[in-house]
C-alpha positions in Angstrom: 211.6 7.9 54.3 212.1 7.8 50.7 214.7 9.7 48.6 212.0 11.7 46.9 209.2 12.5 49.4 207.5 14.7 46.8 206.5 13.2 43.5 205.3 15.3 40.5 202.4 13.7 38.7 201.3 13.9 35.1 198.2 15.4 33.8 196.2 12.1 33.5 196.7 11.2 37.2 196.0 14.9 38.2 192.5 14.7 36.4 192.0 11.2 38.2 192.7 12.8 41.6 190.7 15.9 40.8 187.7 13.8 39.7 188.0 11.6 43.0 187.3 14.6 45.3 184.2 16.6 45.9 185.5 19.7 48.0 188.1 22.1 46.7 189.0 25.8 46.8 188.5 28.5 44.2 191.0 31.3 44.2 190.0 34.7 42.8 191.5 38.0 42.6 190.1 41.4 41.8 192.1 44.7 42.0 195.1 42.9 43.5 193.1 41.5 46.4 192.9 37.8 46.5 190.0 35.7 47.8 189.7 31.9 48.3 186.5 30.0 48.9 185.8 26.4 49.7 183.3 24.8 47.1 182.0 21.4 46.2 182.5 20.6 42.6 182.4 18.1 39.7 185.3 17.5 37.4 185.3 15.9 34.0 186.2 16.5 30.3 188.7 19.3 31.1 186.2 21.3 33.1 185.4 21.9 36.7 181.7 22.8 37.5 180.5 24.3 40.7 177.3 26.0 41.9 177.1 29.3 43.8 174.5 31.8 45.1 174.6 35.5 44.5 177.5 37.1 46.3 181.3 37.7 46.4 182.4 34.6 44.3 180.1 35.4 41.5 180.7 39.1 41.5 184.6 38.6 41.4 184.7 36.0 38.9 182.7 38.2 36.5 185.2 41.0 37.1 188.3 38.8 36.6 187.5 35.2 35.1 191.0 34.0 35.4 191.0 31.6 38.5 192.9 28.9 40.2 191.3 25.9 41.8 192.9 23.5 44.3 191.8 20.3 46.1 193.9 17.7 48.1 193.4 14.8 50.5 195.8 13.0 53.0 196.2 10.0 55.3 198.5 9.5 58.2 201.3 8.5 55.8 200.9 10.8 52.7 198.7 12.9 50.6 198.3 14.7 47.3 197.4 18.1 46.0 196.0 19.2 42.5 196.2 22.7 41.3 194.3 23.7 38.1 194.2 27.2 36.4 192.0 28.4 33.9 189.0 30.7 32.8 185.7 30.7 34.6 182.3 31.6 33.1 178.8 31.6 34.4 176.6 29.3 32.5 173.7 31.2 31.1 172.3 29.2 28.1 169.5 26.8 28.7 171.4 23.9 27.1 174.4 24.5 29.4 172.3 24.8 32.5 170.3 21.7 31.6 173.5 19.7 31.1 175.0 21.0 34.5 171.6 20.0 36.2 172.3 16.4 35.3 175.8 16.4 37.0 176.1 14.9 40.4 176.6 18.2 42.0 174.2 19.3 44.8 174.7 22.0 47.6 176.1 20.5 50.8 174.4 23.3 52.9 170.8 24.2 52.8 171.1 27.3 50.6 169.8 28.1 47.2 172.5 28.1 44.5 171.1 28.9 41.2 174.3 29.7 39.4 176.5 27.3 37.8 180.1 28.3 37.2 182.5 26.2 34.7 186.1 26.6 34.7 187.8 25.5 31.5 191.1 24.2 32.7 194.2 25.3 30.8 196.9 24.1 33.2 196.8 21.3 35.7 199.6 20.1 38.1 199.7 17.5 40.9 201.9 16.4 43.5 202.0 13.3 45.8 203.6 13.5 49.2 205.1 10.9 51.4 205.0 12.2 55.1 207.9 11.5 57.3 210.3 13.3 59.8 212.2 16.4 58.8 215.8 15.6 57.8 218.5 17.0 59.8 219.0 20.7 59.0 222.7 20.9 59.7 224.1 17.4 59.0 227.5 17.1 60.6 
């Protein structure tokens, strides 16, 4: 075990990690009631793009466009986590949708998802973890 089993990473490495994954979670909140949804996504150029069908996610982010997004990964010895916060918007212009159609972003399940959502990231944080045994709680 190392002296610092948790390492805080800078924005550049946070974006690299965010861009290396495909599955994350979008957190929304309407009227004080939080929701979290797993989504596949694409991250680049300060934005996170995802697709969604009609339903709760879409309805909630239209009511409150402030969102949090999280993704992570792990092995037997360690892991990492990235949290991004920002403003979400449903893409409606032909140009925006045409550009989003060119992203490597396809639904993972056999459902129709016509709506693109883009999160403009305003804050991003990341941490890397080294797994190990719990230290003594009450050292003598």
